[in-house]
C-alpha angles and dihedrals in degrees: 000000000000123000097311104119126092136212121216123193124192109193112194134170090252108026140021118213125187129182138181110219144169119247087260093058101258106150112224100173140002143187128191128186139159112275096219094195091180088076090067136245097292093057092047091048089054089049091053090054090048093050091048090053089045094051091047090052091046089053091052092234136108133245089251088066090060123093102192147340124238122195127196106208127194100230147035117309145156109252091195097057098027091232120142113216100200141326117219092195097043104047139247097298089081097062111130092347119166095226098164093051091049093055093042090051094049099040105026094232131117108257128202128192132211135170108268096241092044092055088047087058090050090052095050091045095049101036111005145042094332097051113138099016125114098211125035138158121204121205121194116198110201137109083331132005115260132178147186131207124216108189122179089352096305136095108260113215102171131222094307099030091252103100116131104060100135091154089073097054106116114236100162118044110225090005126147119322113265126214088250090065097252127105131242100019116154087243090062090051109034111021123107087256092055093046092052092046092053095045093050091046089053092050091049089051090055097252117168111262142154092217097099088054093046091048091050091051093049097039095235141085106212129115101234121160090261092053092049090048091051091049092050091046089058094045096248104190097213097045091043092053095046091048092048090054093048091048090049093056091044088053090053089052092051091049091051091051092048093048090050105043107358100216121193091236140024108197120199126206138174136091095281093054092043090053100042104029112175091002085070098035102044095070090043090053092046094054094041094053092051089060100044109119090213107055095184123104094357091169089067087079108070118208103192145155117257118262100212099057111182092003098060093092099042094045091043090053090053092047090048090051091051092050091048092046091052090048091051092048100042 
């Protein structure tokens, strides 16, 4: 077989997913476990090695068949040195940790790192909803709002390797406080965290809502994507209003992106988008298009849900590793 296969690792605060894949994105083996970040970096690093070995075994291949490892990491890093600077969702034991060197030392394979949302953009561009376009922006709506930029067919990292932070574009001067310490960021207005904050504030203020009834029926009291979808389906006034506001600010963000770089596609990911699809995206499109400077041929800019769902990051990490390996061996 030769060293043609790739390993992709998607390291999240909750779960750790590893796959063995062909360069064209065909998954041959996989292994998924809980990350357990509270156990510290050393324990999680050992778990990464274990999941890689597990995915290789599941694929029925050997490490010698693998060309390179790609890791999507949830925090700032240096892709050249393979050092992670810190990881807000994993804890302080990750500060300035040489992750790529660790995996290379333990597995004997070249290892390449990318920010988790950036590699998700690479995955959707190579294999998913952005396939075939030259310029694409990915937006991931989760606890925060992340993004990735594909410009002229390549991931754009910027002068300090930190380009693609759309969640911290300010769309409401003196708006709510964001986790970054500034006010009025899109993340503070339209992320899952912001949506949950505003719904719970409405409930505490005594606003009319079907949520208590839905929670009683389902035997839980969280605000997962499925709960929000059920509330919207029933026309819940509080959830509908909070979602409309979040979609409005997301639409402003999309319009700003389009007015700045005019990509052919803006690809959305995250559990909320996966669950709601066009019910989430239609109001975003409507607001965005109102604020485009150029009102001609608006349908040439596709605002769509991602196609790879939970596998965008892990496949993108593998694709990124293949691209980097080819660059190093050209």
